[in-house]
Backbone bond lengths (Angstrom), bond angles and torsions (degrees), N, CA, C in turn:
res aa  C-N    CA-C-N  psi(-1)  N-CA   C-N-CA  omega(-1)  CA-C   N-CA-C  phi
1 M - - - 1.451 - - 1.525 111.46 -
2 I 1.292 116.36 -45.34 1.533 120.16 -179.12 1.502 109.35 -66.60
3 K 1.326 117.42 -34.94 1.470 119.35 -179.63 1.504 108.94 -67.58
4 K 1.307 119.48 -41.34 1.485 123.00 179.55 1.532 109.35 -63.07
5 L 1.353 117.14 -44.19 1.452 121.43 -180.00 1.494 109.53 -62.71
6 L 1.332 119.00 -43.43 1.468 122.49 178.13 1.522 111.79 -62.16
7 L 1.345 118.40 -40.58 1.462 121.93 176.45 1.520 111.33 -63.49
8 I 1.308 118.39 -41.18 1.456 121.16 177.61 1.479 110.84 -63.06
9 V 1.376 118.57 -43.29 1.444 121.53 175.79 1.492 113.93 -59.66
10 L 1.322 116.98 -44.92 1.475 123.26 179.06 1.491 110.79 -61.30
11 I 1.337 117.06 -44.62 1.454 121.56 178.46 1.539 111.09 -61.34
12 S 1.321 116.57 -44.40 1.443 121.99 177.40 1.522 112.97 -61.93
13 I 1.316 115.41 -40.07 1.459 120.70 -179.54 1.555 109.74 -63.11
14 S 1.334 115.97 -45.63 1.460 120.28 -175.87 1.523 109.27 -70.96
15 A 1.315 119.10 -30.15 1.443 122.04 -176.26 1.503 114.87 -87.89
16 F 1.339 119.83 -32.36 1.426 121.75 -172.50 1.524 117.33 -123.50
17 G 1.280 116.62 -5.03 1.508 120.34 -177.27 1.496 107.17 93.58
18 V 1.314 117.19 -173.66 1.468 123.64 -174.95 1.469 110.26 -137.92
19 E 1.289 116.29 144.01 1.447 121.72 169.97 1.524 106.84 -115.57
20 I 1.346 115.51 131.47 1.454 121.81 -177.70 1.517 106.18 -116.10
21 V 1.307 119.27 129.52 1.456 122.89 178.46 1.524 108.17 -109.40
22 I 1.328 114.12 114.78 1.465 121.28 177.17 1.476 107.37 -127.93
23 D 1.373 116.97 120.85 1.410 124.10 178.62 1.568 109.01 55.73
24 K 1.264 118.52 45.83 1.447 126.67 -179.77 1.541 114.33 58.80
25 T 1.292 115.28 19.04 1.497 120.26 174.42 1.543 107.92 -107.30
26 V 1.334 114.93 128.70 1.446 120.02 179.26 1.525 107.89 -93.83
27 K 1.346 114.66 125.57 1.453 120.31 175.46 1.516 106.83 -122.65
28 K 1.296 115.88 125.98 1.469 122.18 -178.97 1.485 110.07 -95.71
29 L 1.330 117.84 126.98 1.444 121.97 173.60 1.510 107.19 -100.46
30 D 1.275 116.88 126.68 1.457 124.16 -178.79 1.555 108.97 -93.40
31 I 1.297 118.34 90.92 1.480 121.76 -178.17 1.537 109.24 -68.27
32 K 1.284 117.58 -30.30 1.474 120.26 -176.72 1.536 110.68 -97.01
33 K 1.248 118.16 35.73 1.463 124.24 179.45 1.511 108.29 -59.44
34 S 1.341 118.09 134.00 1.413 122.63 -178.75 1.522 112.00 -65.74
35 T 1.297 114.69 142.37 1.479 121.38 177.00 1.511 109.77 -109.83
36 L 1.343 116.39 15.87 1.429 121.60 178.55 1.481 112.57 -97.23
37 K 1.349 116.74 138.00 1.411 122.87 176.49 1.568 110.26 -127.27
38 R 1.334 116.43 126.40 1.449 120.43 -179.11 1.533 111.32 -91.41
39 D 1.328 114.38 139.59 1.458 122.11 172.36 1.529 106.60 -111.91
40 D 1.301 116.65 100.07 1.477 119.56 -177.89 1.524 113.64 -65.75
41 V 1.352 117.25 -28.77 1.455 118.83 179.89 1.513 111.53 -70.02
42 K 1.323 116.64 -45.50 1.451 120.16 -179.18 1.549 112.31 -87.45
43 E 1.332 116.13 -9.68 1.480 121.44 -176.94 1.523 112.38 56.63
44 V 1.303 112.93 51.77 1.502 121.24 176.71 1.514 109.88 -132.34
45 V 1.322 117.55 162.39 1.441 123.85 174.06 1.529 104.60 -126.29
46 K 1.332 112.09 126.78 1.463 120.60 -179.81 1.547 109.85 -100.30
47 D 1.313 117.18 132.68 1.453 121.42 174.77 1.564 108.89 -103.03
48 I 1.276 115.07 109.89 1.477 118.32 -178.22 1.521 111.57 -65.00
49 T 1.303 116.96 -36.14 1.490 120.76 -179.44 1.510 113.22 -64.78
50 T 1.329 117.42 -50.87 1.466 121.20 -174.87 1.491 113.07 -91.35
51 G 1.313 117.58 -17.78 1.489 122.23 -177.24 1.511 112.73 78.23
52 L 1.333 115.67 9.02 1.505 118.82 178.37 1.495 110.48 -86.52
53 M 1.348 113.55 151.28 1.456 120.83 171.71 1.505 106.32 -117.41
54 W 1.331 116.93 137.13 1.455 122.25 -176.14 1.545 112.23 -114.57
55 Q 1.311 117.33 135.48 1.434 123.54 170.89 1.523 107.87 -61.63
56 D 1.319 118.88 131.70 1.464 121.19 176.33 1.534 110.92 -146.02
57 D 1.300 114.85 55.38 1.458 119.28 173.10 1.522 111.18 -109.28
58 S 1.275 118.08 -177.71 1.534 119.02 -176.37 1.466 113.46 -59.59
59 R 1.342 119.52 -22.74 1.465 119.72 -178.83 1.539 110.31 -72.93
60 A 1.330 118.04 -20.71 1.456 120.48 177.72 1.513 113.86 -71.07
61 K 1.348 115.90 -13.48 1.496 118.93 173.87 1.537 112.94 -116.87
62 S 1.353 114.08 9.30 1.486 114.45 -178.45 1.521 114.38 -129.61
63 V 1.341 116.86 -26.11 1.461 121.16 -176.87 1.548 110.04 -81.12
64 K 1.287 117.88 124.34 1.458 124.37 175.86 1.533 108.49 -122.07
65 K 1.310 115.47 133.76 1.462 120.81 -178.41 1.492 110.84 -143.02
66 D 1.309 117.79 160.24 1.437 119.15 169.01 1.552 106.73 -76.55
67 W 1.334 119.90 170.88 1.459 123.56 -169.21 1.539 110.84 -59.62
68 N 1.349 118.49 -49.13 1.435 121.97 -178.67 1.529 112.14 -60.28
69 D 1.344 115.24 -45.19 1.459 118.77 178.95 1.527 111.36 -69.04
70 A 1.334 117.90 -29.23 1.479 120.43 177.11 1.515 110.82 -65.10
71 K 1.324 118.08 -42.30 1.470 123.68 176.37 1.508 109.27 -59.53
72 E 1.349 116.42 -49.62 1.400 121.14 -176.08 1.598 111.53 -66.19
73 Y 1.369 114.12 -38.18 1.465 117.14 177.52 1.504 113.07 -59.87
74 C 1.336 116.18 -42.06 1.482 119.24 179.77 1.505 110.71 -68.82
75 Q 1.295 117.38 -40.03 1.491 120.28 178.27 1.528 112.64 -62.22
76 N 1.311 117.31 -29.69 1.436 122.61 -179.14 1.537 114.72 -97.11
77 L 1.336 116.44 -1.53 1.448 120.79 -174.17 1.537 111.00 -72.58
78 S 1.314 116.10 132.08 1.442 123.11 171.65 1.537 104.97 -118.90
79 H 1.285 113.68 113.04 1.496 121.02 -173.76 1.486 114.01 -152.57
80 G 1.329 117.28 135.14 1.443 122.12 176.72 1.560 111.54 66.91
81 G 1.322 118.20 20.20 1.457 121.54 -178.28 1.502 112.74 85.19
82 Y 1.290 117.06 9.93 1.484 121.31 178.45 1.527 112.90 -120.25
83 N 1.290 118.89 148.40 1.454 120.67 176.33 1.534 112.28 -131.38
84 D 1.328 117.34 24.32 1.480 122.58 -178.83 1.561 110.42 -113.93
85 W 1.301 116.59 41.76 1.456 121.76 179.37 1.500 111.36 -81.21
86 Y 1.323 116.42 157.38 1.479 122.10 177.75 1.525 107.95 -148.94
87 L 1.341 115.34 163.57 1.449 121.22 174.26 1.508 107.29 -78.01
88 P 1.331 119.28 121.38 1.468 121.75 -174.15 1.560 111.70 -67.66
89 T 1.312 113.19 155.56 1.497 119.82 171.82 1.502 110.50 -68.91
90 I 1.302 118.90 170.03 1.454 121.93 179.80 1.552 108.42 -68.95
91 I 1.308 119.71 -35.56 1.439 119.90 177.34 1.515 111.97 -65.77
92 E 1.341 117.51 -41.14 1.434 121.82 178.00 1.555 110.39 -64.33
93 L 1.331 117.52 -43.75 1.455 121.38 -178.40 1.560 109.49 -67.61
94 E 1.310 117.52 -36.68 1.490 120.86 178.61 1.529 110.34 -65.74
95 S 1.337 116.17 -26.81 1.463 118.06 -175.58 1.520 113.70 -67.77
96 I 1.313 118.54 -14.40 1.474 122.22 178.84 1.515 110.53 -102.96
97 A 1.327 120.21 -1.38 1.430 122.29 176.24 1.533 108.80 -75.56
98 D 1.321 115.24 146.43 1.467 121.41 175.92 1.491 106.93 -122.29
99 Y 1.348 115.23 104.93 1.492 121.44 -171.08 1.527 110.61 -78.09
100 S 1.310 119.33 -1.32 1.482 121.24 179.88 1.543 107.77 -93.17
101 K 1.350 117.25 -4.28 1.454 121.00 -178.85 1.518 110.89 -124.81
102 V 1.330 114.85 160.91 1.469 118.57 172.84 1.521 108.49 -135.39
103 N 1.324 116.17 154.96 1.447 125.26 170.16 1.536 112.42 50.73
104 P 1.341 119.20 64.43 1.422 129.99 1.57 1.566 112.89 -98.04
105 A 1.288 116.79 152.04 1.422 123.42 176.16 1.548 110.64 -95.94
106 I 1.327 112.17 70.13 1.514 119.99 -178.44 1.510 108.97 -135.54
107 K 1.310 115.46 149.23 1.448 121.35 -175.43 1.553 110.44 -63.84
108 E 1.320 114.69 154.89 1.493 119.46 177.06 1.538 110.14 -61.85
109 G 1.308 113.80 143.80 1.490 119.22 -179.97 1.532 111.14 120.39
110 F 1.353 114.47 -27.27 1.479 114.84 -179.91 1.534 107.48 -91.07
111 K 1.350 114.08 138.12 1.459 120.13 179.13 1.565 111.94 -109.55
112 N 1.319 114.04 -27.33 1.478 118.94 -176.27 1.503 111.35 -109.24
113 V 1.335 111.70 91.11 1.486 118.31 179.97 1.484 110.47 -146.86
114 T 1.291 117.22 150.35 1.469 122.81 171.51 1.503 107.16 -123.76
115 S 1.308 113.61 145.71 1.485 120.28 -178.90 1.538 109.09 -76.40
116 S 1.300 113.94 71.28 1.467 120.00 -175.98 1.540 111.23 -146.99
117 N 1.318 116.25 -165.57 1.483 120.27 -178.16 1.473 111.90 -87.94
118 Y 1.349 115.58 136.23 1.473 123.58 175.92 1.557 109.88 -123.42
119 W 1.293 117.13 125.23 1.449 121.61 -178.51 1.519 113.00 -63.44
120 S 1.342 114.94 147.63 1.471 122.49 166.65 1.538 106.70 -114.76
121 S 1.318 118.72 169.64 1.452 119.08 178.33 1.565 110.61 -86.31
122 S 1.280 117.81 -6.48 1.488 120.21 -175.53 1.531 112.10 -76.84
123 V 1.282 112.27 131.52 1.509 117.25 -179.10 1.534 107.91 -97.29
124 N 1.306 113.54 156.13 1.473 119.43 174.39 1.520 109.60 -86.18
125 V 1.295 119.85 107.03 1.397 126.58 -170.64 1.587 112.90 -55.04
126 P 1.318 119.04 -46.02 1.486 119.20 -177.15 1.528 111.40 -66.14
127 V 1.347 116.38 -30.55 1.486 119.90 -178.46 1.490 107.18 -124.41
128 S 1.332 116.95 97.74 1.443 122.08 -169.32 1.537 116.27 -61.48
129 E 1.368 115.54 -24.20 1.444 117.92 -179.87 1.543 114.21 -90.38
130 Y 1.333 114.75 10.74 1.467 120.09 175.88 1.545 108.97 -109.02
131 A 1.340 115.13 158.45 1.460 121.52 174.53 1.528 108.49 -144.37
132 W 1.324 115.85 159.13 1.446 122.11 -177.84 1.542 111.73 -85.14
133 Y 1.331 116.17 147.46 1.416 123.43 175.54 1.517 109.66 -142.37
134 V 1.318 117.72 163.19 1.480 122.65 174.79 1.547 106.58 -111.21
135 Y 1.272 114.43 129.73 1.508 123.83 174.15 1.520 108.11 -88.82
136 F 1.291 119.53 100.81 1.463 123.29 -171.76 1.537 111.63 -80.00
137 D 1.288 119.19 12.16 1.472 119.25 167.90 1.501 109.42 -75.96
138 N 1.384 115.61 -38.99 1.477 117.73 -179.02 1.562 112.28 -129.25
139 G 1.346 113.70 -5.65 1.491 117.82 176.12 1.516 115.08 91.71
140 Y 1.297 117.21 -1.77 1.490 121.50 -175.84 1.517 110.39 -79.33
141 S 1.321 115.97 149.17 1.444 120.31 177.95 1.530 110.92 -107.84
142 L 1.264 115.50 142.76 1.467 124.19 -179.85 1.525 109.64 -142.07
143 Y 1.266 116.87 -179.50 1.465 120.14 174.71 1.542 109.97 -132.71
144 Y 1.333 114.03 151.27 1.463 118.52 178.09 1.521 110.25 -158.31
145 R 1.314 115.66 179.16 1.447 119.75 -177.19 1.547 113.76 -59.10
146 Q 1.363 110.63 136.34 1.492 117.35 -178.03 1.502 111.83 -67.08
147 T 1.289 118.87 -12.98 1.444 122.12 -179.15 1.584 112.09 -82.66
148 S 1.360 115.48 -11.41 1.448 119.67 179.60 1.522 110.18 -70.82
149 K 1.328 118.81 152.59 1.407 122.01 -178.68 1.542 108.66 -103.70
150 Y 1.362 115.24 114.37 1.446 121.19 179.93 1.544 107.77 -125.16
151 Y 1.296 116.30 172.03 1.479 121.67 -178.42 1.527 109.37 -75.58
152 V 1.312 114.44 162.15 1.494 122.49 -174.60 1.505 109.17 -129.88
153 R 1.327 117.60 126.07 1.439 124.35 171.57 1.524 106.45 -126.21
154 C 1.315 117.40 113.55 1.515 120.48 -177.65 1.514 111.88 -86.12
155 A 1.301 114.66 160.76 1.477 122.87 -178.07 1.550 107.27 -133.82
156 R 1.327 114.34 163.46 1.426 121.16 173.85 1.516 108.42 -151.84
157 A 1.319 116.95 158.16 1.471 120.86 175.33 1.531 107.02 -70.23
158 G 1.336 117.56 113.24 1.447 120.76 -176.83 1.508 114.78 -75.30
159 Q 1.339 114.99 -172.06 1.477 119.53 177.74 1.472 112.98 -117.24
């Protein structure tokens, strides 16, 4: 019984944060503190945890491409003083989703986003003409035909 209660407490702590009461003073610990930092000059968002840098200019909410063109677009992107951008993997793209929010379900720091589908570079192995994307209305990932036109947000290995 005690083990089950401890497990429930640990799950609650990791999901919702913790409040600690010391001498009748409530101090809130934010376990899910954002590790993202926005650079408004370069129009990028840096993720300190993953080391990735994300494109976050007006093109990130306006450019739609099919999957092949999305990969090429990122490879040819010159933005923020960098030219080594790429189309992120599904795991990388999912890392910026915020499942506690909707419309858009993206972490704080991003200014240029639409609650729609964004391509990843990951292909669906059983169906070679499909690729994975993240639907940033709710943050869920799915796969669909590579010929579909979805939004593009490029990434690069940050500093």
